[in-house]
VEXDREN-2710 file (C-alpha; in Angstrom, 1 decimal):
% VEXDREN-2710
k/r/px/py/pz
1/MET/-127.1/55.6/66.6
2/ILE/-127.9/52.4/68.2
3/LEU/-130.4/52.7/70.6
4/PRO/-130.4/50.3/73.5
5/ASP/-133.9/49.1/73.5
6/GLU/-133.4/45.7/75.2
7/LYS/-131.8/47.6/78.5
8/TYR/-135.3/48.9/79.4
9/PRO/-137.9/45.8/78.5
10/SER/-140.3/46.8/81.3
11/ILE/-141.1/50.3/80.3
12/GLN/-141.7/49.9/76.6
13/LEU/-144.8/51.3/75.5
14/ASP/-146.7/50.1/72.8
15/PRO/-150.1/50.8/71.6
16/SER/-151.6/47.7/73.2
17/TRP/-151.5/49.8/76.6
18/LEU/-154.0/52.1/75.3
19/THR/-156.2/49.0/74.2
20/ASP/-155.7/47.5/77.8
21/PHE/-156.1/50.4/79.7
22/PHE/-158.4/53.0/78.3
23/ASN/-160.2/49.9/76.4
24/ILE/-159.6/51.7/72.9
25/ASP/-160.0/50.1/69.5
26/PRO/-156.4/49.2/68.2
27/ARG/-156.8/50.3/64.9
28/ILE/-157.5/53.9/67.0
29/ALA/-154.9/53.2/69.4
30/HIS/-152.1/52.7/66.6
31/TYR/-152.5/56.3/65.6
32/ILE/-152.9/58.3/68.8
33/ASN/-150.1/56.4/70.7
34/LEU/-147.4/58.5/69.2
35/PRO/-149.2/61.8/69.9
36/ILE/-149.8/60.6/73.6
37/LEU/-146.2/59.8/73.9
38/LEU/-144.9/62.9/72.4
39/LEU/-147.4/65.2/74.7
40/GLY/-146.3/63.1/77.5
41/LEU/-142.9/63.4/77.2
42/LEU/-143.0/67.1/77.0
43/ILE/-144.8/67.4/80.3
44/LEU/-142.3/65.3/81.6
45/CYS/-139.7/67.5/80.4
46/PHE/-141.4/70.6/81.8
47/ILE/-141.8/69.1/85.3
48/ALA/-138.1/68.0/85.1
49/TRP/-137.3/71.7/84.1
50/LEU/-139.5/73.3/86.5
51/LEU/-138.4/71.4/89.6
52/THR/-134.8/72.3/88.7
53/LYS/-135.5/75.7/88.5
54/LYS/-137.5/75.7/91.7
55/LEU/-135.8/73.7/94.1
56/ILE/-132.2/73.8/92.9
57/ILE/-131.4/77.2/90.8
58/ASP/-133.7/79.4/92.8
59/SER/-131.8/78.0/96.2
60/ILE/-128.4/78.8/94.4
61/HIS/-129.7/82.6/93.8
62/LYS/-130.6/82.8/97.2
63/LEU/-127.3/82.0/98.6
64/PHE/-125.2/83.8/96.5
65/LEU/-127.2/87.2/97.2
66/LYS/-126.5/86.8/100.5
67/THR/-122.8/86.7/100.2
68/LYS/-120.5/89.9/100.1
69/ILE/-118.8/89.3/97.0
70/THR/-119.9/90.6/93.8
71/TRP/-118.9/88.5/90.7
72/ASP/-121.3/85.8/91.7
73/ASP/-124.3/88.6/91.4
74/ILE/-122.8/89.1/87.7
75/LEU/-123.5/85.1/87.8
76/ILE/-127.0/85.6/88.7
77/GLU/-127.3/89.0/86.4
78/LYS/-126.5/86.7/83.3
79/LYS/-128.5/84.0/84.1
80/ILE/-126.0/81.4/84.0
81/PHE/-127.6/79.1/86.3
82/ASP/-131.0/79.5/84.5
83/LYS/-129.5/78.3/81.3
84/LEU/-127.9/74.9/82.9
85/ALA/-131.6/74.2/84.0
86/TYR/-132.2/72.9/80.6
87/ILE/-129.5/70.1/80.4
88/ILE/-131.7/68.2/82.8
89/PRO/-134.8/67.7/81.0
90/ALA/-132.4/66.9/77.9
91/LEU/-130.6/64.1/80.0
92/LEU/-134.2/62.7/80.7
93/VAL/-135.0/62.2/77.3
94/ILE/-131.8/60.8/76.2
95/VAL/-132.3/58.3/79.2
96/ILE/-136.2/57.5/79.1
97/VAL/-136.6/58.0/75.0
98/PRO/-135.2/54.7/73.7
99/SER/-137.3/52.8/75.7
100/ILE/-140.9/54.5/75.6
101/PHE/-140.3/55.0/71.7
102/ALA/-138.9/51.5/71.2
103/GLU/-141.9/50.9/68.7
104/TYR/-140.6/53.9/66.8
105/PRO/-136.9/53.7/66.6
106/THR/-136.0/56.1/64.0
107/LEU/-138.0/58.9/65.6
108/ALA/-136.6/58.0/68.9
109/ASN/-133.0/58.4/67.1
110/TYR/-134.0/62.0/66.4
111/ILE/-135.2/62.6/69.4
112/VAL/-132.1/61.6/71.1
113/THR/-130.0/63.2/68.6
114/LEU/-132.3/66.6/69.5
115/ALA/-131.6/66.4/73.1
116/MET/-127.8/66.0/72.6
117/ILE/-128.0/69.0/70.5
118/VAL/-129.9/71.0/73.3
119/ILE/-127.4/69.9/75.7
120/LEU/-124.3/71.3/73.4
121/LEU/-126.2/74.5/72.7
122/VAL/-126.9/75.1/76.3
123/ILE/-123.1/74.3/77.2
124/VAL/-121.9/76.8/74.2
125/TRP/-124.8/79.5/75.6
126/THR/-123.5/78.9/79.2
127/ILE/-119.8/79.1/78.2
128/ILE/-120.5/82.3/76.2
129/ALA/-122.4/83.8/79.1
130/LEU/-119.5/82.8/81.5
131/LEU/-116.9/84.8/79.2
132/ALA/-119.0/87.9/79.2
133/VAL/-118.8/87.6/83.0
134/PHE/-115.0/87.2/82.8
135/ASP/-115.2/90.2/80.6
136/ASN/-117.0/92.0/82.8
137/ILE/-115.1/91.7/85.9
138/LEU/-111.9/92.1/84.2
139/SER/-112.9/95.5/82.6
140/LYS/-113.6/96.8/86.0
141/SER/-110.4/95.6/87.3
142/PRO/-107.7/98.3/87.7
143/ILE/-105.1/95.9/86.3
144/PHE/-106.9/95.2/83.2
145/MET/-109.2/98.1/82.8
146/ASP/-106.7/99.8/80.2
147/LYS/-106.6/96.3/78.2
148/PRO/-108.2/95.3/75.2
149/VAL/-109.9/92.4/77.2
150/THR/-113.0/92.4/74.9
151/SER/-111.1/91.6/72.2
152/TYR/-109.4/88.3/73.7
153/ILE/-112.8/87.5/75.0
154/GLN/-114.3/87.8/71.3
155/VAL/-111.6/85.3/70.1
156/LEU/-112.6/82.8/72.8
157/ASN/-116.3/83.3/71.8
158/ILE/-115.3/82.4/68.3
159/ILE/-113.4/79.5/69.4
160/VAL/-116.4/78.1/71.6
161/TYR/-118.9/78.7/68.5
162/LEU/-116.5/76.7/66.0
163/ILE/-116.2/73.7/68.3
164/GLY/-119.9/73.9/69.1
165/GLY/-120.6/74.0/65.4
166/ILE/-118.5/71.1/64.6
167/LEU/-119.9/69.1/67.6
168/ILE/-123.4/69.6/66.3
169/LEU/-122.6/68.5/62.6
170/SER/-120.9/65.3/63.8
171/LEU/-124.1/64.6/65.7
172/LEU/-126.3/65.5/62.6
173/LEU/-124.4/63.8/59.8
174/GLY/-123.0/61.0/62.4
175/LYS/-119.4/61.6/61.5
176/SER/-116.3/62.3/63.7
177/PRO/-115.7/65.8/64.5
178/PHE/-111.8/65.1/62.9
179/TYR/-113.6/64.8/59.4
180/PHE/-114.6/68.4/59.9
181/LEU/-111.6/69.7/60.6
182/GLY/-109.9/68.0/58.0
183/ALA/-112.4/69.3/55.8
184/MET/-112.1/72.8/57.4
185/GLY/-108.3/72.3/56.7
186/ALA/-108.8/72.0/52.8
187/MET/-110.9/75.4/53.1
188/THR/-108.3/77.1/54.7
189/ALA/-108.3/79.9/52.1
190/ILE/-111.9/80.5/52.3
191/LEU/-111.6/80.7/55.8
192/LEU/-108.8/83.4/56.0
193/LEU/-111.0/85.4/53.5
194/ILE/-113.8/85.1/55.4
195/PHE/-112.2/85.9/58.8
196/LYS/-109.9/88.4/57.3
197/ASP/-110.8/91.3/59.5
198/THR/-111.1/89.3/62.5
199/ILE/-107.9/87.6/62.2
200/LEU/-106.3/91.3/61.6
201/GLY/-108.1/92.9/64.4
202/PHE/-106.8/90.0/66.7
203/VAL/-102.8/90.3/65.9
204/ALA/-103.7/94.4/66.3
205/SER/-105.4/93.8/69.5
206/ILE/-102.4/91.5/70.7
207/GLN/-99.8/94.5/69.2
208/MET/-101.8/97.3/70.8
209/SER/-101.5/95.4/74.3
210/VAL/-98.0/94.4/74.2
211/TYR/-96.5/97.6/73.1
212/ASP/-98.8/99.6/75.3
213/MET/-100.0/102.0/72.1
214/VAL/-103.8/102.3/73.3
215/ARG/-105.9/102.3/76.2
216/VAL/-109.4/102.5/76.9
217/GLY/-109.8/105.7/78.4
218/ASP/-107.0/107.2/76.5
219/TRP/-107.6/110.6/74.2
220/ILE/-106.4/110.1/70.6
221/ALA/-106.7/112.0/67.6
222/MET/-106.7/109.9/64.3
223/PRO/-107.4/112.7/61.2
224/LYS/-108.0/110.0/58.7
225/TYR/-110.9/108.7/60.4
226/ASP/-112.0/112.0/61.5
227/ALA/-111.4/110.9/65.2
228/ASP/-110.2/113.3/67.9
229/GLY/-111.7/112.3/71.3
230/ASP/-111.7/109.4/74.2
231/VAL/-111.6/105.7/73.5
232/MET/-114.3/104.3/74.6
233/SER/-114.0/100.2/73.8
234/ILE/-111.4/98.1/72.3
235/ASN/-113.1/95.1/70.5
236/LEU/-111.8/92.2/68.2
237/SER/-112.5/94.3/65.0
238/THR/-113.4/97.9/65.9
239/VAL/-112.3/100.8/68.2
240/LYS/-115.0/102.8/69.3
241/VAL/-113.8/106.6/70.1
242/GLN/-116.2/109.4/71.6
243/ASN/-115.3/112.7/69.5
244/TRP/-115.4/116.0/71.7
245/ASP/-118.6/116.8/69.8
246/LYS/-120.2/113.4/71.5
247/THR/-120.4/111.7/68.2
248/ILE/-118.8/108.1/67.9
249/THR/-116.5/107.0/65.4
250/THR/-115.5/103.2/64.8
251/ILE/-112.3/102.5/63.5
252/PRO/-110.7/99.2/62.4
253/THR/-108.7/97.7/65.1
254/TYR/-106.2/97.0/62.6
255/ALA/-105.8/100.7/61.5
256/PHE/-104.1/101.6/64.9
257/ILE/-101.4/99.3/63.5
258/THR/-101.0/100.5/59.7
259/ASP/-101.9/104.0/60.2
260/SER/-100.7/107.0/62.2
261/PHE/-102.6/108.5/65.0
262/LYS/-101.8/110.6/68.2
263/ASN/-102.2/109.7/71.8
264/TRP/-102.3/112.4/74.1
265/ARG/-101.8/109.8/77.2
266/GLY/-98.0/111.2/77.4
267/MET/-99.4/114.6/78.3
268/SER/-102.1/113.2/80.4
269/ASN/-99.1/111.7/82.6
270/SER/-96.7/114.7/82.4
271/GLY/-96.7/117.6/84.6
272/GLY/-98.6/120.1/82.3
273/ARG/-100.4/120.6/79.2
274/ARG/-98.6/122.9/76.4
275/ILE/-99.2/126.3/75.6
276/LYS/-97.9/127.2/72.0
277/ARG/-99.1/130.4/70.6
278/ALA/-97.5/133.7/68.9
279/ILE/-98.5/137.1/68.8
280/TYR/-97.7/138.7/65.7
281/LEU/-96.4/142.3/66.4
282/LYS/-95.7/145.1/63.5
283/VAL/-92.5/145.6/63.0
284/SER/-93.1/149.4/62.1
285/SER/-94.0/149.8/65.7
286/PHE/-90.6/148.6/67.0
287/CYS/-88.2/151.7/68.5
288/PHE/-85.6/152.3/70.9
289/CYS/-86.9/153.2/74.3
290/ASP/-86.3/156.9/75.6
291/ASP/-86.2/157.8/79.2
292/GLN/-89.7/158.6/79.3
293/MET/-90.6/155.0/78.3
294/LEU/-88.1/153.6/80.9
295/GLU/-89.4/155.4/83.7
296/GLN/-92.9/154.3/82.6
297/PHE/-91.5/150.7/82.3
298/LYS/-90.3/151.2/85.9
299/LYS/-93.6/151.3/87.2
300/TYR/-94.3/147.9/86.2
301/THR/-93.3/145.5/88.9
302/LEU/-92.5/142.5/86.7
303/ILE/-90.0/144.6/84.7
304/ARG/-88.6/147.0/87.5
305/ASP/-85.2/145.2/88.2
306/TYR/-84.9/144.3/85.0
307/ILE/-84.7/147.9/83.5
308/LEU/-82.8/148.9/86.7
309/GLU/-80.0/146.4/86.0
310/LYS/-80.1/147.0/82.1
311/GLU/-80.0/150.9/82.6
312/LYS/-76.7/150.1/84.8
313/GLU/-74.9/147.8/82.0
314/ILE/-76.0/150.3/79.1
315/LYS/-74.6/153.2/81.0
316/LYS/-71.2/151.4/81.6
317/SER/-71.2/150.2/78.2
318/ASN/-71.8/153.6/76.7
319/SER/-69.7/155.5/78.7
320/ALA/-66.4/153.4/77.2
321/LEU/-67.7/154.7/73.6
322/ILE/-65.8/157.7/71.9
323/ASP/-68.7/159.2/70.4
324/ASN/-71.7/160.9/71.8
325/GLU/-73.7/159.0/73.4
326/SER/-76.9/160.8/72.3
327/ASN/-76.5/158.9/68.9
328/VAL/-78.5/156.2/69.0
329/VAL/-76.5/154.9/66.4
330/ASN/-73.5/154.5/68.4
331/ALA/-75.1/154.3/72.1
332/LYS/-76.6/151.0/73.5
333/SER/-80.0/151.3/74.4
334/LEU/-83.3/148.9/75.0
335/THR/-85.8/148.4/72.7
336/ASN/-89.8/148.2/73.6
337/ILE/-90.1/144.6/71.9
338/GLY/-87.4/143.5/74.1
339/VAL/-88.8/144.7/77.1
340/PHE/-91.9/143.4/76.4
341/ARG/-90.5/140.2/75.8
342/VAL/-88.9/140.3/79.0
343/TYR/-92.6/141.3/80.3
344/ALA/-94.3/138.5/78.7
345/GLU/-91.9/136.0/80.4
346/ASN/-92.1/137.4/83.9
347/TYR/-95.8/137.5/83.6
348/ILE/-95.6/133.7/82.6
349/LEU/-93.4/132.7/85.5
350/SER/-95.4/134.7/87.9
351/ASN/-98.8/133.1/86.9
352/PRO/-99.7/130.3/89.7
353/ASN/-101.3/128.1/86.9
354/ILE/-98.0/127.7/84.9
355/ASN/-95.7/124.7/85.7
356/ILE/-92.4/126.3/86.1
357/GLU/-90.5/123.2/86.4
358/MET/-91.1/122.4/82.8
359/THR/-90.1/124.4/79.5
360/ASN/-91.1/128.3/79.8
361/MET/-89.8/130.5/77.1
362/VAL/-91.0/133.8/74.9
363/ARG/-89.0/133.5/71.7
364/GLN/-89.1/135.5/68.2
365/LEU/-89.8/133.5/65.5
366/ASP/-89.0/134.3/61.5
367/PRO/-90.7/137.9/60.9
368/THR/-93.4/137.2/58.2
369/SER/-95.8/139.4/56.0
370/LYS/-97.7/139.6/59.0
371/GLY/-95.1/140.8/61.4
372/MET/-92.9/139.2/64.0
373/PRO/-94.5/136.4/65.6
374/LEU/-93.7/136.4/69.7
375/GLU/-94.2/132.9/70.2
376/ILE/-95.5/132.0/74.1
377/TYR/-94.2/128.5/74.9
378/CYS/-95.4/127.1/78.5
379/PHE/-97.1/124.3/80.4
380/THR/-100.1/124.9/82.4
381/TYR/-101.0/122.5/85.6
382/GLU/-104.3/122.2/84.2
383/LYS/-105.0/119.3/81.9
384/GLU/-108.7/119.6/81.6
385/TRP/-109.8/121.0/78.4
386/GLU/-112.1/123.7/79.8
387/LYS/-109.9/124.9/82.7
388/TYR/-106.8/124.9/80.1
389/GLU/-108.8/127.2/77.7
390/VAL/-109.1/129.3/80.3
391/VAL/-106.1/129.8/82.0
392/LYS/-104.3/130.2/78.1
393/SER/-107.3/132.9/77.3
394/ASP/-106.3/134.8/80.6
395/ILE/-102.5/135.0/79.4
396/PHE/-103.4/136.1/75.9
397/ASP/-106.0/138.6/77.1
398/HIS/-103.5/140.2/79.4
399/LEU/-100.5/140.2/76.5
400/LEU/-102.7/141.5/74.0
401/THR/-104.1/144.3/75.7
402/ILE/-100.9/145.7/77.3
403/THR/-98.9/145.7/74.2
404/SER/-100.3/149.3/73.8
405/GLN/-98.2/150.4/76.8
406/PHE/-94.8/149.3/75.6
407/LYS/-96.1/151.1/71.7
408/LEU/-96.4/148.0/70.0
409/GLU/-99.1/147.3/67.4
410/VAL/-100.4/143.7/67.0
411/PHE/-101.0/142.8/63.4
412/GLU/-104.3/142.2/61.8
413/GLU/-105.6/142.2/58.4
414/PRO/-107.5/145.3/57.1
415/THR/-111.4/145.2/57.0
416/GLY/-113.8/146.4/55.1
417/LYS/-114.0/149.7/57.6
418/ASP/-110.6/150.4/56.8
419/PHE/-110.9/150.4/53.0
420/ARG/-113.8/152.8/53.3
421/SER/-111.8/155.2/55.5
422/LEU/-109.2/155.2/52.8
423/VAL/-111.9/155.8/50.1
424/ASP/-113.4/158.8/52.1
425/VAL/-109.8/160.5/52.7
426/SER/-109.5/160.1/48.9
427/HIS/-112.5/162.1/48.2
428/GLN/-112.0/164.9/50.5
429/PRO/-111.6/168.4/48.6
430/VAL/-108.2/169.4/48.4
431/ASP/-107.3/173.3/49.1
432/VAL/-105.0/174.3/46.5
433/PRO/-104.0/177.9/47.0
434/HIS/-103.9/180.0/43.5
435/LEU/-100.3/180.3/41.9
436/TYR/-101.3/183.7/40.9
437/SER/-103.2/186.2/42.8
438/GLN/-104.9/189.6/42.0
439/SER/-103.3/192.4/43.8
END
């Protein structure tokens, strides 16, 4: 770097000024000249920084605080203008050092280079802070609230750091920035290896945004990573999920492209949340309904009309039979499981918490060793977890309890008490009559 010493001949300060002004021995003046110049330069830079901050920066802060808009408050919070105040002393150094340190050209060259590096660092620092401000503003905007804005900001941060690093190296080594770009081209394989996760995360962020796969605030379930909860943030390399137990799971961003996961956003945006649960009933408790049972069922408001209508249909159908209606094999009749199924359907439809516009049914599944499953399939208006569980519990509390009124039994595995009762019965003495008695 060539210093323009001849440009400022009037302010060149060699050691003779100490001898002339302070009457100091020339030999001593030669040794204390440099420290005094350096100290004076530091004091001058400090004064320039202080004046810039007090006169300009503080005035800008006061002006922004008086406005009604909020984004300028974020600029003050991130101290954007405070960072720019360091540029003035650095510019001052670049202007005056070549002439003041004319007797020390090598040192002057280093100081000027250092000042230029400071300016570059301040610019990079400021741009990174501005990007953080944009991230803050866009993340709160309704348009970008559910977009992975942070991922794109992080990519820009990497680009800014990369450009700043190349420019600083070019100043330190005296090479053109294109020289380092060419060298980086030869190191492409190494760079790809180093930034593999970053590149994969960036590509995944773009795909997630374009295809609207995941948004901040979505409820997702990803069993592979033991994640089940709300998405807190989507970054360039990771996605943070707060699970329902308040733990936080960190998942690589590219995993949402390579692995499967469940997003519950469709449920949240729909008209209800699904209930899908079965009651296992003992097949041995199924039976035909006799007149006494039918009279009892007519007292239940939810199935009274159904019973009366079915009685008419059955009576009409049975009157055409040749055989006696009293034979249950030949005659048609209602069953307790069939009546209970209709009762369960009507009970669900009469529940104000159930969305009747969506699929609602009570269906029989294939019998198993645990009995026949009677599945309740419906959707609640309530989507919030706690309220949804209350609605579901109320429905099954009622249905499980009322099964006994239909002479149905709910299956349950035998417990220790059941086995003990069997043992007790087996040990009871049996009164066997004597085959021969004395007269």
